[in-house]
C-alpha positions in Angstrom: 84.7 119.2 95.1 85.8 115.5 95.3 85.2 113.5 98.3 88.2 111.4 99.7 86.2 108.3 100.0 83.1 106.9 98.3 80.0 108.5 100.1 76.8 106.5 100.1 74.0 108.9 99.4 70.2 108.4 99.2 67.8 110.2 96.6 66.5 113.5 97.7 63.0 113.6 99.3 60.0 114.4 97.3 56.4 115.3 98.3 54.5 112.2 99.1 57.4 110.2 100.3 57.2 108.5 103.7 59.6 109.4 106.5 60.1 107.6 109.9 60.5 109.5 113.4 62.3 107.2 115.8 63.8 107.7 119.3 67.2 105.9 119.3 68.3 108.0 122.5 66.0 109.8 124.9 62.2 110.1 124.6 60.5 113.3 123.4 57.3 115.0 124.9 54.3 114.2 123.1 54.1 117.8 122.3 57.7 117.7 120.6 56.9 114.7 118.7 53.6 116.2 117.4 55.4 119.4 116.4 57.9 117.3 114.3 55.0 115.5 112.6 53.4 118.9 111.8 56.7 120.3 110.3 57.3 117.2 108.1 53.7 117.0 107.0 53.9 120.7 105.9 56.7 119.7 103.5 54.2 117.2 101.8 55.8 114.3 103.5 54.0 111.1 104.9 55.1 110.8 108.5 55.3 107.5 110.4 56.2 107.1 114.1 58.3 104.2 115.3 56.6 101.8 117.7 58.8 102.7 120.7 59.2 106.4 119.9 57.4 107.4 123.3 58.5 104.6 125.4 60.4 105.4 128.8 63.2 103.3 130.3 65.0 105.6 132.8 66.2 108.5 130.6 66.1 106.5 127.3 63.2 105.8 125.0 62.7 102.3 126.0 65.0 99.1 126.2 68.0 99.1 123.7 66.5 96.2 121.8 63.4 98.3 121.2 65.1 101.6 120.2 67.4 99.4 117.8 64.4 97.5 116.5 62.7 100.8 115.4 65.9 102.1 113.9 66.4 99.0 111.9 62.8 98.8 110.9 63.0 102.3 109.2 66.2 101.3 107.5 64.8 98.0 106.3 61.5 99.5 105.1 62.0 100.3 101.4 59.1 102.7 101.7 60.8 104.8 104.2 63.0 107.5 102.6 64.5 109.2 105.7 65.0 108.4 109.2 64.6 111.2 111.7 65.5 111.3 115.4 62.9 112.8 117.5 65.4 114.1 120.0 69.0 113.4 121.2 69.6 113.0 124.9 71.3 109.6 125.9 71.3 106.2 124.9 72.1 106.1 120.9 75.7 105.2 121.9 74.6 101.8 123.3 73.0 100.7 120.0 75.2 102.4 117.3 77.4 99.2 116.9 74.4 97.0 116.3 72.6 98.6 113.5 71.7 96.6 110.5 74.4 97.9 108.3 73.8 95.7 105.4 70.3 96.9 105.2 71.7 100.7 105.3 74.0 99.7 102.3 71.2 98.1 100.4 68.8 100.9 100.6 70.7 104.1 101.7 68.5 106.7 103.5 69.6 109.9 105.3 69.7 110.0 109.3 68.6 113.3 110.6 69.6 114.1 114.3 72.2 115.9 116.4 73.7 115.6 120.0 73.8 112.1 121.1 72.7 111.0 117.7 76.3 111.7 116.7 77.1 108.2 117.7 74.8 107.0 115.0 76.2 109.3 112.4 79.7 108.1 113.1 78.7 104.5 112.9 76.9 105.0 109.6 79.8 106.9 108.3 82.3 104.3 109.5 80.5 101.2 108.3 78.7 102.4 105.3 79.9 105.9 104.3 76.3 107.1 104.6 75.7 110.9 104.5 73.5 112.5 107.2 72.3 115.6 108.7 73.5 117.2 112.1 70.2 119.0 112.5 66.5 118.9 113.9 63.1 120.3 113.1 62.4 122.7 116.0 62.3 126.2 114.9 61.8 128.0 111.6 65.2 128.4 110.6 66.3 124.9 111.7 63.4 123.3 110.1 63.9 125.3 106.6 67.8 124.4 106.6 66.9 120.6 107.2 64.4 120.6 104.6 66.6 122.2 101.9 69.2 119.5 102.8 66.7 116.7 102.3 64.8 118.1 99.4 67.5 119.6 97.3 70.7 118.3 95.7 72.5 121.5 96.0 75.7 122.1 98.0 75.5 124.1 101.3 77.6 127.3 102.1 77.7 128.2 105.8 79.4 131.6 106.8 81.3 132.4 109.8 79.5 134.6 112.4 82.2 137.2 113.1 80.7 137.9 116.6 81.0 134.2 117.8 83.3 133.6 120.5 85.2 130.7 118.6 86.3 133.0 115.9 89.2 134.0 118.3 90.3 130.3 118.1 90.8 130.2 114.4 94.0 129.0 112.7 94.3 130.5 109.2 94.1 128.3 106.1 92.3 126.5 103.5 91.7 122.7 103.3 89.3 120.1 101.7 88.0 116.8 103.1 84.8 114.6 104.0 83.0 116.4 106.8 82.6 114.2 110.0 81.8 114.9 113.6 79.1 116.5 115.6 78.8 116.7 119.5 82.3 116.9 121.1 81.5 114.7 124.0 79.9 112.0 121.9 83.1 112.1 119.3 85.5 111.7 122.1 83.6 108.9 123.9 83.6 107.1 120.4 87.2 106.5 120.5 87.7 102.7 120.5 84.0 102.1 119.5 82.2 103.6 116.6 84.6 106.4 115.7 85.7 106.1 112.1 89.2 107.0 110.7 89.3 110.8 110.6 92.3 110.8 108.2 91.6 113.1 105.2 88.6 114.6 107.0 87.4 117.8 108.4 86.2 117.5 112.1 83.1 119.4 113.0 82.6 120.1 116.8 80.0 121.6 119.0 78.8 121.3 122.6 76.9 123.0 125.3 78.4 123.9 128.7 78.2 120.8 130.9 80.8 120.5 133.4 83.5 123.1 132.5 86.8 123.8 130.7 88.6 121.0 132.0 85.8 118.6 130.6 86.4 120.0 127.1 90.3 119.7 127.6 89.9 116.0 128.5 87.8 115.1 125.6 90.1 116.9 123.1 93.2 115.4 124.8 91.6 112.1 124.5 91.1 112.5 120.7 94.6 113.7 120.4 96.4 111.1 122.6 94.4 108.3 121.1 95.9 109.1 117.8 92.3 109.6 116.5 93.2 112.9 114.9 96.3 111.7 112.9 95.8 112.8 109.3 93.1 115.2 110.2 92.9 118.1 107.5 91.0 120.8 109.4 88.5 121.6 112.4 85.2 123.5 112.3 83.9 124.8 115.5 80.1 125.5 115.7 78.1 126.5 118.6 79.4 126.4 122.3 76.4 127.9 124.3 77.0 128.6 128.0 80.8 129.3 127.5 80.6 132.9 126.3 81.2 134.5 129.8 82.6 131.3 131.3 86.1 131.4 132.8 88.2 129.1 135.0 91.4 130.6 136.8 92.0 133.1 133.9 91.2 130.7 130.9 88.3 130.7 128.6 87.0 128.3 126.2 89.1 130.0 123.4 92.3 129.4 125.5 91.7 125.8 125.7 90.9 125.4 122.0 94.2 127.5 121.1 96.1 125.3 123.3 94.7 122.0 122.2 93.7 122.4 118.6 96.5 124.9 117.7 99.0 122.2 118.1 97.3 120.0 115.3 98.9 122.2 112.6 95.6 122.2 110.5 93.2 125.1 109.8 90.6 125.8 112.2 87.3 127.8 111.3 85.2 129.1 114.1 81.9 130.7 114.3 79.7 128.2 112.4 76.0 128.6 113.5 75.4 124.9 114.0 74.8 122.9 117.4 72.8 123.3 120.6 70.8 126.3 121.4 67.8 128.0 119.8 67.0 127.7 116.2 70.4 126.6 114.7 71.4 125.8 111.2 71.7 122.3 109.9 74.9 120.7 108.5 75.5 117.9 106.1 77.7 115.2 107.3 79.8 113.0 105.2 79.9 115.0 101.9 83.2 116.5 100.8 83.7 120.0 102.1 85.9 123.1 101.7 87.1 125.0 104.8 88.3 128.6 104.0 89.2 130.9 107.0 90.1 133.9 104.8 86.4 133.8 103.3 85.0 132.6 106.5 83.1 129.8 104.8 82.5 126.1 104.9 81.1 124.7 101.6 79.8 121.3 101.9 78.6 119.1 99.0 74.8 117.9 98.9 73.8 115.1 101.3 71.3 113.7 99.0 71.4 113.0 95.1 
């Protein structure tokens, strides 16, 4: 399994390593933050909390400069071996362009987070080639998957859920490429800002029901019409909770995917259990991946070395 670009990988975590919880987007509840600390400490890690992790500025965890300072402090501290977002929400896109990328390149450490944290994953991949983890710590299944990705140098194999709605949107085929992406809306809104080149990559997408099918259509159309999907090798569809029984004038989410993604001429694998909703799996971002619709699998290289 060979990456199409040089991925920047951090050493795997070991018991006794320091990790930093930060809030680059919205603020968590004190209870959620405490739960994350408990999970990480159960792995034998030493947990630190960013100075502004519980700040509140509207729907964000403090002002942009404070959230960015916490993020940069974590990347600059040589004793911190992983940076973990306390939650998603909104606001990471406001600071993604301003990360101290030189510090990241000098001392790589994985970023863990999902939803709005997708903006940070995209920026870190674009500027540094840094691998990361689309996932979080809430729920035994999610925490176990995240722990394995951080503390093991083994590849990950995710199997299609044959009952998932998005399986019906599949386009048969096998392909390889570095795995990039995350929350659909965040990926689409990154066009013209932090979105890296997707040529030679496999694009992972997931989202929760927000406005409706037209919203998904607009986001996919923006990616297509902007030219962002030129050279794309494949698409992987994760969870799309709330769309299971949702229809709009006879169309379902599957119809939108067939209409938009089916025109790309690349394999599409559905039913990967990653994204919003209770206790999902976690997914490596950046490493080389193999998409195989016949086997119903997505195999991804290790995120740490």
